[in-house]
BATORKE-40483 format. One record per residue (C-alpha): residue number from 1; chain; x, y, z. Coordinates in nm, 3 decimals. Layout:
! residues N
<site NUM,'A',<X,Y,Z>>
...
***
This chain:
! residues 479
<site 1,'A',<-1.071,4.236,5.717>>
<site 2,'A',<-0.987,4.136,6.073>>
<site 3,'A',<-0.673,3.933,6.147>>
<site 4,'A',<-0.880,3.634,6.268>>
<site 5,'A',<-1.057,3.605,5.934>>
<site 6,'A',<-0.722,3.622,5.749>>
<site 7,'A',<-0.589,3.334,5.961>>
<site 8,'A',<-0.905,3.130,5.901>>
<site 9,'A',<-0.893,3.188,5.519>>
<site 10,'A',<-0.524,3.097,5.505>>
<site 11,'A',<-0.593,2.779,5.703>>
<site 12,'A',<-0.879,2.674,5.473>>
<site 13,'A',<-0.674,2.733,5.154>>
<site 14,'A',<-0.376,2.542,5.296>>
<site 15,'A',<-0.599,2.257,5.408>>
<site 16,'A',<-0.764,2.228,5.065>>
<site 17,'A',<-0.428,2.226,4.887>>
<site 18,'A',<-0.287,1.945,5.103>>
<site 19,'A',<-0.616,1.754,5.083>>
<site 20,'A',<-0.616,1.763,4.699>>
<site 21,'A',<-0.248,1.668,4.689>>
<site 22,'A',<-0.306,1.372,4.924>>
<site 23,'A',<-0.603,1.247,4.721>>
<site 24,'A',<-0.405,1.264,4.397>>
<site 25,'A',<-0.110,1.091,4.560>>
<site 26,'A',<-0.329,0.804,4.681>>
<site 27,'A',<-0.481,0.769,4.336>>
<site 28,'A',<-0.132,0.746,4.189>>
<site 29,'A',<-0.096,1.090,4.031>>
<site 30,'A',<0.070,1.414,4.133>>
<site 31,'A',<-0.042,1.755,4.017>>
<site 32,'A',<0.241,1.757,3.759>>
<site 33,'A',<0.136,1.413,3.634>>
<site 34,'A',<-0.218,1.542,3.587>>
<site 35,'A',<-0.081,1.818,3.363>>
<site 36,'A',<0.136,1.571,3.170>>
<site 37,'A',<-0.162,1.347,3.110>>
<site 38,'A',<-0.317,1.624,2.900>>
<site 39,'A',<-0.032,1.605,2.649>>
<site 40,'A',<-0.070,1.416,2.321>>
<site 41,'A',<0.002,1.043,2.314>>
<site 42,'A',<0.312,1.097,2.106>>
<site 43,'A',<0.467,1.303,2.384>>
<site 44,'A',<0.366,1.044,2.641>>
<site 45,'A',<0.496,0.748,2.444>>
<site 46,'A',<0.837,0.910,2.397>>
<site 47,'A',<0.879,0.996,2.767>>
<site 48,'A',<1.041,0.693,2.924>>
<site 49,'A',<1.185,0.858,3.233>>
<site 50,'A',<1.048,0.910,3.583>>
<site 51,'A',<0.669,0.944,3.581>>
<site 52,'A',<0.609,1.026,3.944>>
<site 53,'A',<0.527,0.809,4.245>>
<site 54,'A',<0.269,0.537,4.194>>
<site 55,'A',<0.253,0.576,3.813>>
<site 56,'A',<0.329,0.259,3.620>>
<site 57,'A',<0.573,0.316,3.336>>
<site 58,'A',<0.437,0.185,3.002>>
<site 59,'A',<0.586,-0.145,2.892>>
<site 60,'A',<0.732,-0.084,2.548>>
<site 61,'A',<0.702,-0.376,2.306>>
<site 62,'A',<0.993,-0.608,2.247>>
<site 63,'A',<1.030,-0.884,1.990>>
<site 64,'A',<1.257,-1.182,2.028>>
<site 65,'A',<1.429,-1.348,1.734>>
<site 66,'A',<1.202,-1.649,1.732>>
<site 67,'A',<0.890,-1.754,1.546>>
<site 68,'A',<0.558,-1.624,1.673>>
<site 69,'A',<0.241,-1.827,1.640>>
<site 70,'A',<-0.097,-1.667,1.578>>
<site 71,'A',<-0.163,-1.593,1.948>>
<site 72,'A',<0.175,-1.433,2.019>>
<site 73,'A',<0.168,-1.245,1.687>>
<site 74,'A',<-0.176,-1.102,1.769>>
<site 75,'A',<-0.063,-1.004,2.120>>
<site 76,'A',<0.241,-0.825,1.980>>
<site 77,'A',<0.040,-0.636,1.718>>
<site 78,'A',<-0.216,-0.522,1.973>>
<site 79,'A',<0.059,-0.414,2.211>>
<site 80,'A',<0.229,-0.204,1.942>>
<site 81,'A',<-0.100,-0.045,1.837>>
<site 82,'A',<-0.168,0.052,2.201>>
<site 83,'A',<0.174,0.195,2.288>>
<site 84,'A',<0.230,0.362,1.949>>
<site 85,'A',<-0.125,0.474,1.883>>
<site 86,'A',<0.002,0.792,1.717>>
<site 87,'A',<0.186,0.593,1.448>>
<site 88,'A',<-0.005,0.267,1.406>>
<site 89,'A',<-0.352,0.127,1.343>>
<site 90,'A',<-0.439,-0.242,1.352>>
<site 91,'A',<-0.717,-0.379,1.133>>
<site 92,'A',<-0.826,-0.708,0.978>>
<site 93,'A',<-0.919,-0.756,0.612>>
<site 94,'A',<-1.108,-1.079,0.686>>
<site 95,'A',<-1.063,-1.424,0.831>>
<site 96,'A',<-0.890,-1.745,0.726>>
<site 97,'A',<-1.078,-2.071,0.670>>
<site 98,'A',<-1.035,-2.156,1.040>>
<site 99,'A',<-1.141,-1.813,1.159>>
<site 100,'A',<-0.804,-1.648,1.227>>
<site 101,'A',<-0.789,-1.275,1.156>>
<site 102,'A',<-0.587,-1.157,0.858>>
<site 103,'A',<-0.417,-0.876,1.047>>
<site 104,'A',<-0.276,-0.564,0.882>>
<site 105,'A',<-0.082,-0.296,1.066>>
<site 106,'A',<-0.074,0.055,0.921>>
<site 107,'A',<0.242,0.243,1.014>>
<site 108,'A',<0.229,0.611,0.926>>
<site 109,'A',<0.214,0.961,1.067>>
<site 110,'A',<-0.157,0.937,0.980>>
<site 111,'A',<-0.249,0.576,1.061>>
<site 112,'A',<-0.626,0.621,1.077>>
<site 113,'A',<-0.686,0.853,0.783>>
<site 114,'A',<-0.564,0.863,0.426>>
<site 115,'A',<-0.319,1.148,0.366>>
<site 116,'A',<-0.436,1.333,0.055>>
<site 117,'A',<-0.177,1.312,-0.221>>
<site 118,'A',<0.041,1.056,-0.040>>
<site 119,'A',<0.062,0.693,-0.157>>
<site 120,'A',<-0.040,0.366,0.008>>
<site 121,'A',<0.214,0.082,-0.007>>
<site 122,'A',<0.216,-0.268,0.141>>
<site 123,'A',<0.396,-0.591,0.217>>
<site 124,'A',<0.217,-0.926,0.236>>
<site 125,'A',<0.406,-1.217,0.395>>
<site 126,'A',<0.350,-1.585,0.478>>
<site 127,'A',<0.114,-1.645,0.183>>
<site 128,'A',<0.252,-1.997,0.190>>
<site 129,'A',<0.221,-2.091,0.556>>
<site 130,'A',<0.548,-2.286,0.571>>
<site 131,'A',<0.753,-1.999,0.427>>
<site 132,'A',<0.803,-1.830,0.760>>
<site 133,'A',<1.096,-1.588,0.739>>
<site 134,'A',<0.888,-1.309,0.584>>
<site 135,'A',<0.637,-1.331,0.869>>
<site 136,'A',<0.906,-1.246,1.124>>
<site 137,'A',<1.069,-0.984,0.901>>
<site 138,'A',<0.740,-0.791,0.883>>
<site 139,'A',<0.694,-0.803,1.261>>
<site 140,'A',<1.048,-0.671,1.310>>
<site 141,'A',<0.992,-0.406,1.043>>
<site 142,'A',<0.685,-0.279,1.231>>
<site 143,'A',<0.885,-0.245,1.550>>
<site 144,'A',<1.182,-0.085,1.373>>
<site 145,'A',<0.963,0.180,1.211>>
<site 146,'A',<0.786,0.291,1.528>>
<site 147,'A',<1.101,0.287,1.740>>
<site 148,'A',<1.305,0.489,1.490>>
<site 149,'A',<1.052,0.753,1.387>>
<site 150,'A',<1.218,1.011,1.613>>
<site 151,'A',<1.575,0.891,1.546>>
<site 152,'A',<1.611,0.810,1.176>>
<site 153,'A',<1.557,1.081,0.911>>
<site 154,'A',<1.465,0.834,0.636>>
<site 155,'A',<1.214,0.650,0.854>>
<site 156,'A',<1.054,0.978,0.956>>
<site 157,'A',<1.032,1.094,0.593>>
<site 158,'A',<0.883,0.759,0.491>>
<site 159,'A',<0.612,0.766,0.760>>
<site 160,'A',<0.538,1.135,0.707>>
<site 161,'A',<0.479,1.085,0.335>>
<site 162,'A',<0.351,0.728,0.302>>
<site 163,'A',<0.088,0.498,0.453>>
<site 164,'A',<0.255,0.159,0.497>>
<site 165,'A',<0.026,-0.145,0.533>>
<site 166,'A',<0.201,-0.455,0.668>>
<site 167,'A',<0.040,-0.803,0.670>>
<site 168,'A',<0.260,-1.052,0.858>>
<site 169,'A',<0.055,-1.356,0.757>>
<site 170,'A',<-0.190,-1.414,0.474>>
<site 171,'A',<-0.206,-1.784,0.563>>
<site 172,'A',<-0.212,-1.812,0.944>>
<site 173,'A',<-0.379,-2.156,0.929>>
<site 174,'A',<-0.093,-2.298,0.724>>
<site 175,'A',<0.171,-2.157,0.957>>
<site 176,'A',<0.015,-2.331,1.258>>
<site 177,'A',<0.074,-2.676,1.106>>
<site 178,'A',<0.417,-2.604,0.952>>
<site 179,'A',<0.732,-2.723,1.129>>
<site 180,'A',<1.039,-2.517,1.211>>
<site 181,'A',<1.355,-2.651,1.047>>
<site 182,'A',<1.173,-2.798,0.745>>
<site 183,'A',<1.340,-2.658,0.435>>
<site 184,'A',<1.136,-2.839,0.168>>
<site 185,'A',<0.798,-3.007,0.139>>
<site 186,'A',<0.440,-2.882,0.139>>
<site 187,'A',<0.325,-2.918,0.500>>
<site 188,'A',<0.163,-2.583,0.583>>
<site 189,'A',<0.207,-2.440,0.233>>
<site 190,'A',<-0.164,-2.451,0.155>>
<site 191,'A',<-0.462,-2.304,0.338>>
<site 192,'A',<-0.685,-2.519,0.559>>
<site 193,'A',<-0.879,-2.643,0.254>>
<site 194,'A',<-0.567,-2.748,0.071>>
<site 195,'A',<-0.552,-2.459,-0.179>>
<site 196,'A',<-0.236,-2.283,-0.288>>
<site 197,'A',<-0.321,-1.915,-0.237>>
<site 198,'A',<-0.064,-1.805,-0.496>>
<site 199,'A',<-0.258,-1.999,-0.761>>
<site 200,'A',<-0.596,-1.865,-0.650>>
<site 201,'A',<-0.634,-1.534,-0.835>>
<site 202,'A',<-0.785,-1.451,-1.176>>
<site 203,'A',<-0.524,-1.491,-1.449>>
<site 204,'A',<-0.464,-1.268,-1.751>>
<site 205,'A',<-0.339,-1.540,-1.982>>
<site 206,'A',<-0.539,-1.850,-1.889>>
<site 207,'A',<-0.868,-1.945,-1.731>>
<site 208,'A',<-0.820,-2.020,-1.363>>
<site 209,'A',<-1.097,-2.254,-1.248>>
<site 210,'A',<-0.970,-2.294,-0.892>>
<site 211,'A',<-1.240,-2.217,-0.633>>
<site 212,'A',<-1.167,-1.882,-0.471>>
<site 213,'A',<-1.069,-1.901,-0.104>>
<site 214,'A',<-1.153,-1.667,0.188>>
<site 215,'A',<-0.794,-1.545,0.212>>
<site 216,'A',<-0.763,-1.452,-0.155>>
<site 217,'A',<-1.114,-1.303,-0.158>>
<site 218,'A',<-1.016,-1.083,0.137>>
<site 219,'A',<-0.708,-0.957,-0.049>>
<site 220,'A',<-0.910,-0.885,-0.365>>
<site 221,'A',<-1.161,-0.680,-0.168>>
<site 222,'A',<-0.880,-0.506,0.020>>
<site 223,'A',<-0.699,-0.381,-0.289>>
<site 224,'A',<-1.026,-0.279,-0.454>>
<site 225,'A',<-1.089,-0.038,-0.165>>
<site 226,'A',<-0.738,0.104,-0.119>>
<site 227,'A',<-0.538,0.238,-0.414>>
<site 228,'A',<-0.200,0.077,-0.354>>
<site 229,'A',<0.091,0.203,-0.559>>
<site 230,'A',<0.361,-0.046,-0.465>>
<site 231,'A',<0.359,-0.393,-0.306>>
<site 232,'A',<0.594,-0.671,-0.205>>
<site 233,'A',<0.477,-1.034,-0.179>>
<site 234,'A',<0.722,-1.214,0.051>>
<site 235,'A',<0.801,-1.585,0.010>>
<site 236,'A',<1.077,-1.836,0.087>>
<site 237,'A',<1.252,-2.129,-0.078>>
<site 238,'A',<1.487,-1.921,-0.295>>
<site 239,'A',<1.689,-1.600,-0.280>>
<site 240,'A',<1.567,-1.376,-0.560>>
<site 241,'A',<1.340,-1.082,-0.648>>
<site 242,'A',<1.088,-1.194,-0.912>>
<site 243,'A',<0.872,-0.962,-1.121>>
<site 244,'A',<0.570,-0.999,-1.358>>
<site 245,'A',<0.455,-1.161,-1.564>>
<site 246,'A',<0.439,-1.493,-1.380>>
<site 247,'A',<0.245,-1.649,-1.667>>
<site 248,'A',<0.269,-1.657,-2.046>>
<site 249,'A',<0.033,-1.720,-2.336>>
<site 250,'A',<0.267,-1.984,-2.479>>
<site 251,'A',<0.127,-2.271,-2.277>>
<site 252,'A',<0.304,-2.566,-2.440>>
<site 253,'A',<0.660,-2.443,-2.481>>
<site 254,'A',<0.675,-2.215,-2.177>>
<site 255,'A',<0.670,-2.504,-1.931>>
<site 256,'A',<0.970,-2.662,-2.099>>
<site 257,'A',<1.167,-2.356,-2.208>>
<site 258,'A',<1.062,-2.107,-1.933>>
<site 259,'A',<1.082,-1.807,-2.163>>
<site 260,'A',<1.045,-1.451,-2.028>>
<site 261,'A',<0.700,-1.291,-2.030>>
<site 262,'A',<0.757,-0.918,-2.001>>
<site 263,'A',<0.508,-0.646,-1.910>>
<site 264,'A',<0.480,-0.302,-2.078>>
<site 265,'A',<0.640,-0.171,-1.757>>
<site 266,'A',<0.937,-0.409,-1.772>>
<site 267,'A',<1.188,-0.129,-1.711>>
<site 268,'A',<1.009,-0.028,-1.389>>
<site 269,'A',<0.971,-0.384,-1.260>>
<site 270,'A',<1.334,-0.461,-1.333>>
<site 271,'A',<1.434,-0.145,-1.145>>
<site 272,'A',<1.217,-0.235,-0.845>>
<site 273,'A',<1.361,-0.587,-0.829>>
<site 274,'A',<1.715,-0.446,-0.851>>
<site 275,'A',<1.637,-0.193,-0.577>>
<site 276,'A',<1.556,-0.474,-0.337>>
<site 277,'A',<1.835,-0.708,-0.449>>
<site 278,'A',<2.115,-0.451,-0.432>>
<site 279,'A',<2.006,-0.325,-0.090>>
<site 280,'A',<1.995,-0.683,0.040>>
<site 281,'A',<2.297,-0.832,0.211>>
<site 282,'A',<2.342,-1.118,-0.038>>
<site 283,'A',<2.060,-1.133,-0.293>>
<site 284,'A',<2.240,-0.926,-0.558>>
<site 285,'A',<2.509,-1.197,-0.582>>
<site 286,'A',<2.256,-1.422,-0.757>>
<site 287,'A',<2.383,-1.739,-0.595>>
<site 288,'A',<2.157,-2.042,-0.652>>
<site 289,'A',<2.019,-2.230,-0.352>>
<site 290,'A',<2.088,-2.571,-0.502>>
<site 291,'A',<2.413,-2.706,-0.640>>
<site 292,'A',<2.405,-2.701,-1.018>>
<site 293,'A',<2.103,-2.469,-1.041>>
<site 294,'A',<2.140,-2.162,-1.268>>
<site 295,'A',<2.239,-1.826,-1.120>>
<site 296,'A',<1.999,-1.532,-1.101>>
<site 297,'A',<2.177,-1.237,-1.262>>
<site 298,'A',<2.182,-0.952,-1.007>>
<site 299,'A',<1.955,-1.163,-0.788>>
<site 300,'A',<1.646,-1.089,-0.999>>
<site 301,'A',<1.432,-1.280,-1.248>>
<site 302,'A',<1.121,-1.253,-1.458>>
<site 303,'A',<0.861,-1.484,-1.305>>
<site 304,'A',<0.774,-1.679,-1.620>>
<site 305,'A',<1.142,-1.711,-1.712>>
<site 306,'A',<1.198,-1.881,-1.376>>
<site 307,'A',<0.888,-2.101,-1.399>>
<site 308,'A',<0.538,-2.008,-1.523>>
<site 309,'A',<0.236,-2.032,-1.295>>
<site 310,'A',<-0.136,-1.960,-1.331>>
<site 311,'A',<-0.332,-1.752,-1.079>>
<site 312,'A',<-0.045,-1.567,-0.916>>
<site 313,'A',<-0.107,-1.265,-0.695>>
<site 314,'A',<0.149,-1.027,-0.844>>
<site 315,'A',<0.005,-1.052,-1.197>>
<site 316,'A',<-0.346,-0.994,-1.059>>
<site 317,'A',<-0.233,-0.680,-0.873>>
<site 318,'A',<-0.076,-0.536,-1.187>>
<site 319,'A',<-0.340,-0.622,-1.450>>
<site 320,'A',<-0.657,-0.570,-1.248>>
<site 321,'A',<-0.555,-0.278,-1.024>>
<site 322,'A',<-0.239,-0.123,-1.170>>
<site 323,'A',<-0.035,-0.203,-0.856>>
<site 324,'A',<0.338,-0.256,-0.904>>
<site 325,'A',<0.396,-0.577,-0.707>>
<site 326,'A',<0.700,-0.802,-0.709>>
<site 327,'A',<0.768,-1.131,-0.530>>
<site 328,'A',<1.055,-1.145,-0.280>>
<site 329,'A',<1.206,-1.484,-0.200>>
<site 330,'A',<1.408,-1.434,0.118>>
<site 331,'A',<1.550,-1.773,0.217>>
<site 332,'A',<1.671,-2.092,0.054>>
<site 333,'A',<1.515,-2.287,0.341>>
<site 334,'A',<1.141,-2.233,0.368>>
<site 335,'A',<1.126,-2.258,0.750>>
<site 336,'A',<1.485,-2.222,0.879>>
<site 337,'A',<1.575,-2.252,1.249>>
<site 338,'A',<1.498,-1.944,1.460>>
<site 339,'A',<1.871,-1.909,1.534>>
<site 340,'A',<1.914,-1.778,1.177>>
<site 341,'A',<1.650,-1.502,1.201>>
<site 342,'A',<1.895,-1.236,1.321>>
<site 343,'A',<2.102,-1.287,1.007>>
<site 344,'A',<1.794,-1.264,0.786>>
<site 345,'A',<1.694,-0.938,0.955>>
<site 346,'A',<2.039,-0.788,0.901>>
<site 347,'A',<2.027,-0.890,0.533>>
<site 348,'A',<1.675,-0.757,0.468>>
<site 349,'A',<1.628,-0.449,0.689>>
<site 350,'A',<1.774,-0.194,0.448>>
<site 351,'A',<1.611,-0.354,0.144>>
<site 352,'A',<1.265,-0.358,0.306>>
<site 353,'A',<1.294,0.015,0.380>>
<site 354,'A',<1.444,0.130,0.050>>
<site 355,'A',<1.193,-0.062,-0.159>>
<site 356,'A',<0.900,0.123,0.002>>
<site 357,'A',<1.056,0.457,-0.086>>
<site 358,'A',<1.027,0.375,-0.458>>
<site 359,'A',<0.657,0.464,-0.439>>
<site 360,'A',<0.775,0.826,-0.455>>
<site 361,'A',<0.942,0.782,-0.794>>
<site 362,'A',<0.766,0.883,-1.118>>
<site 363,'A',<0.453,1.094,-1.155>>
<site 364,'A',<0.170,1.189,-0.921>>
<site 365,'A',<-0.110,1.442,-0.913>>
<site 366,'A',<-0.483,1.503,-0.933>>
<site 367,'A',<-0.750,1.485,-1.200>>
<site 368,'A',<-1.023,1.748,-1.150>>
<site 369,'A',<-1.298,1.914,-1.349>>
<site 370,'A',<-1.325,2.282,-1.438>>
<site 371,'A',<-1.495,2.351,-1.105>>
<site 372,'A',<-1.190,2.205,-0.924>>
<site 373,'A',<-1.389,1.902,-0.810>>
<site 374,'A',<-1.198,1.571,-0.804>>
<site 375,'A',<-1.292,1.310,-1.065>>
<site 376,'A',<-1.309,0.962,-0.917>>
<site 377,'A',<-1.242,0.657,-1.131>>
<site 378,'A',<-1.082,0.838,-1.424>>
<site 379,'A',<-0.902,0.583,-1.642>>
<site 380,'A',<-0.537,0.666,-1.702>>
<site 381,'A',<-0.249,0.508,-1.886>>
<site 382,'A',<0.093,0.597,-2.015>>
<site 383,'A',<0.107,0.586,-2.394>>
<site 384,'A',<0.284,0.268,-2.501>>
<site 385,'A',<0.207,0.100,-2.168>>
<site 386,'A',<-0.133,-0.055,-2.208>>
<site 387,'A',<-0.189,-0.154,-1.844>>
<site 388,'A',<-0.387,0.132,-1.695>>
<site 389,'A',<-0.478,0.264,-1.352>>
<site 390,'A',<-0.749,0.483,-1.199>>
<site 391,'A',<-0.789,0.788,-0.981>>
<site 392,'A',<-0.909,0.767,-0.621>>
<site 393,'A',<-1.224,0.934,-0.489>>
<site 394,'A',<-1.010,1.242,-0.422>>
<site 395,'A',<-0.893,1.240,-0.785>>
<site 396,'A',<-0.540,1.129,-0.690>>
<site 397,'A',<-0.310,0.916,-0.903>>
<site 398,'A',<0.043,0.782,-0.888>>
<site 399,'A',<0.257,0.592,-1.137>>
<site 400,'A',<0.612,0.470,-1.083>>
<site 401,'A',<0.825,0.561,-1.386>>
<site 402,'A',<1.194,0.595,-1.466>>
<site 403,'A',<1.343,0.920,-1.606>>
<site 404,'A',<1.218,1.004,-1.956>>
<site 405,'A',<0.950,1.179,-2.163>>
<site 406,'A',<0.598,1.037,-2.147>>
<site 407,'A',<0.240,1.106,-2.258>>
<site 408,'A',<-0.047,1.056,-2.013>>
<site 409,'A',<-0.385,0.959,-2.159>>
<site 410,'A',<-0.689,1.034,-1.942>>
<site 411,'A',<-1.050,0.924,-1.994>>
<site 412,'A',<-1.355,0.975,-1.773>>
<site 413,'A',<-1.728,0.934,-1.833>>
<site 414,'A',<-1.889,1.267,-1.918>>
<site 415,'A',<-1.558,1.440,-1.991>>
<site 416,'A',<-1.349,1.503,-2.299>>
<site 417,'A',<-1.042,1.276,-2.315>>
<site 418,'A',<-0.710,1.445,-2.275>>
<site 419,'A',<-0.344,1.379,-2.346>>
<site 420,'A',<-0.065,1.549,-2.152>>
<site 421,'A',<0.308,1.531,-2.219>>
<site 422,'A',<0.542,1.536,-1.920>>
<site 423,'A',<0.897,1.451,-1.815>>
<site 424,'A',<1.035,1.244,-1.528>>
<site 425,'A',<1.365,1.329,-1.361>>
<site 426,'A',<1.571,1.110,-1.131>>
<site 427,'A',<1.537,1.267,-0.789>>
<site 428,'A',<1.188,1.406,-0.736>>
<site 429,'A',<0.846,1.287,-0.857>>
<site 430,'A',<0.679,1.497,-1.125>>
<site 431,'A',<0.359,1.666,-1.007>>
<site 432,'A',<0.098,1.663,-1.283>>
<site 433,'A',<-0.243,1.814,-1.215>>
<site 434,'A',<-0.490,1.754,-1.498>>
<site 435,'A',<-0.817,1.936,-1.564>>
<site 436,'A',<-1.087,1.767,-1.773>>
<site 437,'A',<-1.361,1.959,-1.956>>
<site 438,'A',<-1.723,1.845,-1.968>>
<site 439,'A',<-1.798,1.641,-2.273>>
<site 440,'A',<-2.031,1.805,-2.528>>
<site 441,'A',<-2.263,1.553,-2.699>>
<site 442,'A',<-2.176,1.538,-3.070>>
<site 443,'A',<-2.339,1.417,-3.389>>
<site 444,'A',<-2.148,1.391,-3.717>>
<site 445,'A',<-1.857,1.573,-3.555>>
<site 446,'A',<-2.064,1.875,-3.449>>
<site 447,'A',<-2.218,1.966,-3.111>>
<site 448,'A',<-2.576,1.835,-3.084>>
<site 449,'A',<-2.711,2.187,-3.015>>
<site 450,'A',<-2.565,2.317,-3.342>>
<site 451,'A',<-2.698,2.022,-3.538>>
<site 452,'A',<-3.047,2.067,-3.391>>
<site 453,'A',<-3.047,2.439,-3.475>>
<site 454,'A',<-2.981,2.357,-3.841>>
<site 455,'A',<-3.240,2.077,-3.853>>
<site 456,'A',<-3.609,2.168,-3.892>>
<site 457,'A',<-3.880,1.988,-3.707>>
<site 458,'A',<-4.247,1.941,-3.791>>
<site 459,'A',<-4.420,1.909,-4.127>>
<site 460,'A',<-4.178,2.106,-4.350>>
<site 461,'A',<-3.820,2.012,-4.426>>
<site 462,'A',<-3.739,2.385,-4.452>>
<site 463,'A',<-3.858,2.711,-4.301>>
<site 464,'A',<-4.057,2.904,-4.562>>
<site 465,'A',<-4.026,3.232,-4.368>>
<site 466,'A',<-3.652,3.200,-4.312>>
<site 467,'A',<-3.559,3.438,-4.598>>
<site 468,'A',<-3.810,3.701,-4.488>>
<site 469,'A',<-3.689,3.677,-4.130>>
<site 470,'A',<-3.327,3.723,-4.241>>
<site 471,'A',<-3.416,4.036,-4.441>>
<site 472,'A',<-3.616,4.188,-4.157>>
<site 473,'A',<-3.339,4.120,-3.910>>
<site 474,'A',<-3.099,4.328,-4.120>>
<site 475,'A',<-3.327,4.635,-4.138>>
<site 476,'A',<-3.218,4.926,-3.916>>
<site 477,'A',<-3.423,4.995,-3.610>>
<site 478,'A',<-3.619,5.327,-3.630>>
<site 479,'A',<-3.719,5.523,-3.329>>
***
């Protein structure tokens, strides 16, 4: 090739390079930035340094220690879900009476898809609109989890192995009319139609004739679709962890005497309440909020022993869906001044995190058939604990249990029931995979096929040729 052509080719290549570079520069991206943009979002969201000329650095979410109304709460949640799209997913389970979304933020390594074999857990706050501390604690918990995924081993383990669903406000309408600094009273407690949402669920002990509200209906549909293992219902007005039952069959004397109403899983509920109380800054002390009021031993109480109520959410979760839910009262004042929120966060941060980890205590596994296909909706219970639970569509199950020896009873339509003995140890959950065999139709204790073979059909009650046939069948074959 002649020298002139070499010069011309070199000139063209150089011109094209500088032209492409100039275009990218004007558009706000260098060649290196174009390469970086191909990386996953997680890499991008963690890179807070220099991004090249003309590239706007992402604004990472911040949260002040003040109360956030519906608009600012929604803005914050959407901001977090945008910046931390690899760890969060924002969804609504429905709307309040006045049309506000009932937001839920999933925080997990797999926010958009269920992780097979790994449990779903949740917190619900601000069920009573004027009990506002829990609302802010959940918002701060969301931010803490996403900001510490790369820094804190426990947070990373929790998000890698759990799907955490966080609802800052179940009663956004009530919060909008509540007043900061009001420690007592009912302004904002109820939904926009004047209903107490924590008296609005079906009750195990008594008929609840209260008209079901959109907020409680949304929660009922929510937990019917997602198999939650563990849940915390966050309130205010006291400082205590309360566990089921909230109600009692002894209607006359219970109101006066406030006697305990214990579940078959009392040991587990007591443990869960203690887990929160002893990881809290002050709850475990059991100090009463009012002068002269009785102490709560270890900062925990049975709900009915404190005061019985009909239509509570934690009893509904346990009886109808097998979810271990307790009620967490975080502040003596229902709506304390915002200046106290930092102290509440310091008291509750560790407890909020440690409680969620209890979903990994006990037994877990799969129920499948002999072809290794998952069995959905298999009914399961621990012998001696009559409140049952079911498998998911993938055949998964979980049950929080303390160390000991147990028997699992499993029933499913079309399959033979089965009982399996197993042990629980302190540190790691027991993995129990159960195979069910197809059920063989029986009559009088024998398989139907065998019964039908021994039962003649037609005109005669016996086979007149049966004896001849038997003799012939025993003759040796010739030839």
